N, C-alpha and C positions, 0 to 999 in steps of 0.2 A: 750802912745803907739808910737812906732817908725814908721816912714813913709818911703815907698819906691816908687820912681817914676818908673813905668814900661812902657817901650817904645815897642810897638808892632804894626805891620801893620795889623795882623789878629785879628779881634775882632768882636763879633756879630754886624750885621747879617751875617758875614762871616761863611760859613759852612766848613765841612771837618775836618780832624784831627788836622790841624795846630792851630786852634783856641782853642782847648780843653785844651792844656797844660797851657797857660797863664790864661784862664778863671777859671780853677780849682785852680791854685795858688792864684788868687785873691779871690776866695771863702774861702779858708782855712787859708790864712796867718794871718788874724786877731786873729785866735785862738792861734797863737804862738807869739803874741805881735807886729805884723807888719800890718800897715794900708796901703794898696796899693792905688796908684793914677795912673790912666791910661792915657797915651798919645798915640793916634792913629790917623788914617786918617779920614777926613770928609766923604769921599765916596770912598771906595776902589774898586779895580777890583779883584774879587775873582773867583776861579774855581767853587764855588758853594755858594748858599745863603741858610741860615737856620734861618728864623725869630724866630723859637721857642727858639733859644738860647738867645734871648733878655730877656726872662723870667728868665734866670739863672744868669743874672748880679746881684750881691748882692745889696740889698737895701742900699742906702746911699753912694754907691761907687762913687767917683768923677772920671768922664771920660771926658777928654779934647780931642778935635779934631782939626786937622790943615789940611790945603789944601795940596793935593798931585797931582801936574800935572802929568797926565798919558799919555804915548805914545801909549797906548793900541788901541785907535781908529785908529791911523795911521797904526799900525800893522795889524789890521783887514782889512782895505781897501786894503793894499798891498797884503796880503796873501790870500785874497778872503774868509776869515772867515765871517760868518754871524754876523750882528751887535749885535744880542742878544746872540751870543754864547760866552761861557767863554773862556778866553785865556788859552790854554793848558799848563800843567806843564811838563817840561822834555821831550818835544816831540822829541827832537833830538835823544833821545835814541831809538825811534821807527823806524819802517821800512815804506817804501812806502810813504814817506812824499813828497808832491809836491815841485817843484823847487822854487816856490814863497814862500811857508812856510819855506823851508830850508834857503833860502836867507834872509828872514825876521828874522829868529831866529839867523842866523849868524851875522846879523847886531846888534841884541840885545846883543849877547854874546861879540862882539868885540868893540862896541862903547858905550854901556850903562854899564859902569863899576862903582860899582860892580854889578849893576842890574838895571832893568827898573824903579825902584822906587827911583832912585838917586835924582830926582827933588824934592822929599819930604824933603830932608835934610835941606835946608835953612828955609823952613816954620816951620818945626818941632823944629829946634833949637831955633828960635824966640819964638815959643809957650812954649818950655821947659824952657827958661830963665824966662818967666813970671810966670810959674807954680812954679819953684824953689823959686822965690822971694816971692810968695804968700803962698805956702804950707810948705816951709822949710823942704823938705825931708832929711832923713839921708843917703840915698843910692839911686843909680840909677841901674836899671836892664833892660837890653835890650835883646830881643829874636829874633833870626833869624831862617829861612829866612823871609824877604830879609835881606842881610847883611847891607844894608843902615841903619837899626836900630842901628847897632853898631857904625857907623860913627856919627850918631846923638848923641848917648850916649857919645862917645869920646869927641865931641865938648863941650857938656854940662859939662862933668866931668872936662875938662881943665879949663873952665870958672868959675866953681863953687868950684872946689877943693873937690868935693864929691867923695867918693869911688864908684866904678862901677863894676858890675858883668855882663859879656857877656854870654848869654845862646845860645847854638848851638843845634837846633833840627836836623840839617843836617850839613855835612861838608861845607866848603866854596869853596875854589878853587879846591878842589879834589872831588867835588860832582860827582856822577857816570855819569851823562848825559852830562858833558862838553866834555869828550873824546878829540878828535883831532879837534874840531870845533873852537877852539880859536887860534888867532894869538899869536906869541911869545910876541909881544908888549903888547897885552891885558893880557896875563898870567902874565907877569912881573909886570904890573901895579896893577893887582888884588892881587897878592901874597904880594906885598909891603903893600897894604892896610890891608890885613889879619894880617901880621906880626906886623903892627903898632897897630892894635886893641888888639892883644894878648899880646903885650909888655906893653900897657898902662892900660889895665883893671886890677882891683885889683884881680879878680878871673875869671875863665871861667868855665861854667857848660856845660856838654855835655850829650847826651842821651845814649851813649854806649861807651864801652872801645875802640872798633875798630874805631869808628868815632873820638874819642879823639886823637888817633894816627895819624889821617889824618889832624889835625890842624897844622898850621905853628907856633908852639909854642916851644921855646927853653927851657922852664922849665915845664916839665910834672907835677911837683908837684902843679902847678898853676891851674890844671884842676880837677874839681870834677865831679863825675858821678851822675846824677839824672835822672833816666829813665822816660819814659812816663808811664802812668798807667791807672787805671779805678777808677771811683767814685762809691762806693758801693750803694750810695743813688739813682743811676740811674737804679738799678736792682731790680726787684720784686722777689718774691718767685719763686722757680723753677717751670717751666711749666710741664704740663703732656705730656705724649708721643704723638708726632705729629701723625696725622691721616695717613700721608704718610711718606716715607723715603725721607726727604727733604734735598737735598744738596744745600747749599746757598753760593753764592759769594757776598760779600758786599764791595763796593768801586768802584773807577774808573777802567775800564778795557780797556787798550790801547795795541797796538801791542807790546810794550816793556815788557809787563808782561802777554802775552796771549800764552798759550801752547796748540796748536791745538791737539797735540797727546793725551793729557789728555782726551779731549772730544771724541776723536776717540775711546779710550779705553772704555769710558762709553757707547758709541754707540754699541760697540761690545758686551758688557754685555747684552744690550737690544736685540740685534739681536740673540744672542745665548740663550736668555730666562733665563739667570742667575738671572736677576731681571725683574719681570713683569712690563711692562710700566705703568700699572694702579696703581702700588704701589710706584712710584717714582716721585718726582718733582725736577727739576733743576732750581733754582731761581737765579736771578741777581738783586741786588739793587745798584743803582749808575749810573754814566754816562758811557755808553758803546760805544765804537767806532762803527760807523754804519756798517763798513765792517765786523767787528767781529760779530756783531749781525745778520747780514744777513747770514753769514757763519754758525752760529749756527742754525738758522732757517732752512737752507737747510739741514744741517747734520741730524737734528732730525725731518725732515719733516714727517716721517712715525709714529712718536711717539708724542703723545700730552703730553709732560712732561715739556716744557719750561714755565717759568713765569718771566716776566720782570716787576719789581716793579717800575722802574724809581728811581730818586733821593728821598731818604727818609729823613725826619727830624731825628735828632740824636736819640730821644727817640724811634721813630718808628723802626729805625735800630737796636737798642738794643733789642726791643721786638722780632724782626725777628730772631736775633741771638738765643734767648732763645727758640724760637718755631721751630728751625731747628734740624735736626738729625746729620748733618755734615757740618762744615764750611770750606770753601776753602780760602787758603791764597797763592797768587801767588807772588813770589819774583823775582825781575829781576836778571837774571843770568849774572851779570856784575862785573867787578873789582870795588873795593871800595864800594861794597854793602854788605859785610859780616856783617857790624855793623848796618845795617838798622833794626830798631825795629819799625814798623808801629804802630801808635796809636791804630788801631783796634785790633792788636794782643792782647793787654792787656784786651780789652773789650771782645774779644773772650774767653780769659781765665776766666774772671769773669762770662760769660754766663753759664758756666758748660757744654757747647756743645763741643764735640771733634773736633779737627782741622786737616785737611789734607792740607799740603802745597806742592808747587812745586817751584823749583828754586835752591838756594844755600843751599845744605843740611848740609854744615859745618859752616853756619853763626851763629850769636848770637841768632837769633830768633829760630833756630832749637834747640839749647841747652836749651833755656827756655821752649819750648814745651815739650821736653823729660824730663827735670828735674821736671816739674810740672805734668807730666803724662797726658798732655792735648792733645797730638797729635804728629804728625811727619811731617817733610819736606823731600821729596824725590827729587832727581835731575830730570831734565826735560827729561832725557833719560829712566827713569825707568817706568815700567808698574804699574799703581796704582790699577789694577783690584783686586788683593788679598786684599789690604787694604780696598777698597770700599766694597767688599763682606763681610769682617769681620764686618764693621760698619753696613751694611745692616742686617746681622745676629743678631747683638746686638739690632737693632731697632725691628726686627721681634720678638725676644724673650723677648722684654721689658727690656733688660739689659742696664744699663748706667754706663760706666766705671767711677770710682771715681778718680778725679784728686787730687793732693796734695794741699789742700786748704791752708795749712800753708805757703807754698812757694808762692802761688798766692797772698796771702794777703800782701806780701812785696811790691806789686805794687799798693797798694791802694793810691789814690790821696792824702788823708789827711796825710798819713804816709810819702809820698814823699815830701809833702809841709813842713812837720816838719823838714825834712832833709835840705831843702832849707833854712828854717828860721834859722837853726843852722849855716849855712854858712854865712847868713847875720849877725848874732850875732857876729860870730868870726871876720868878717871884721871890724865891728864897734869897737869891743874890742881891736883888734890888733892896731887900729889907724894907719893904713898905711899912709905913706907920701903922700901928694897930688900929682896928676899926673902932670908931668912937660912937 
């Protein structure tokens, strides 16, 4: 069996969607002739922890860890974040950020290039050289964010002569939350690193067509698309009709993806008795900004409909998806976001529950929802009342719209891993020249 060295920062017990992609690749690659070997950090700083994912690591999988000095503690001291709070992701895209946090983030963006994990590089390269000498892999695969994973892979590919595939779950220098917060010097330096990576890697893999166009690559044929997806083994048989009309939002809810007007319209439906309060539940699972949470509590103070689940383990989140009547998907209404395909989108599809999104109605996520007949994304200026009432009527009448399961199955993790394995095979077969 051929071997692939996978370099990833996010690995169990890391929680959130970032870890799922590589974890599922590691699960299914052996079925297609590839034995994964993992190189990750000894103790990472993650937006969330999910210890239940440790059980999903395949038996016998070799996982190597290396030290990663983190500036996270200094960031928390300066910004005033609590010691036990997670470091936020993309907070500069939000509003009402304190000057300390904004300054701290600007320091991170302009001095920690390509990212705050840059200090892992030396330790990971040393560990990677030992792994390559011991395990003799046929290929290197690195997955970002953080982009530092690609710099580690580049160093190892140069030293070993092994072919290397760079996987991009997000864009690099054109990621939506950078905006105008970076100096020209920092942008120039980071773009140079991105171009170096894309020039040196044997192939690049990206999660969407739009994101692929945002990469600094002179050869578009070098990029393959392997979307995020869902693992059918994580889902049970379809649930029975919920006892209430349950509208559920799953994931982090920050100011940059919070649409107050949406909830005001829900409030109006209750005020006008279009939906009886006793028949509806508005649930949230994940880390929610405290200001937003308090605003929602105030808005719905007359109605006992809110339910805050807190952060849920992955399997619990999936069960909640299946037990809901309508799932909410909030997309950031920003440039360079059209290609964003959040991992939970595909698990939403697999749950069989209809989806109502708010944000960029012309993005790739919107097209997938409409093609699979799984829901709709409206722009943030639109009134969702008609759609919500239609879903309420479906719940009331026991009707469940049938999605296009054939199209949804295209996003099954095993099938996507097979596509990735074919890319691996082609790289080995082509015997590309060693990186110089």
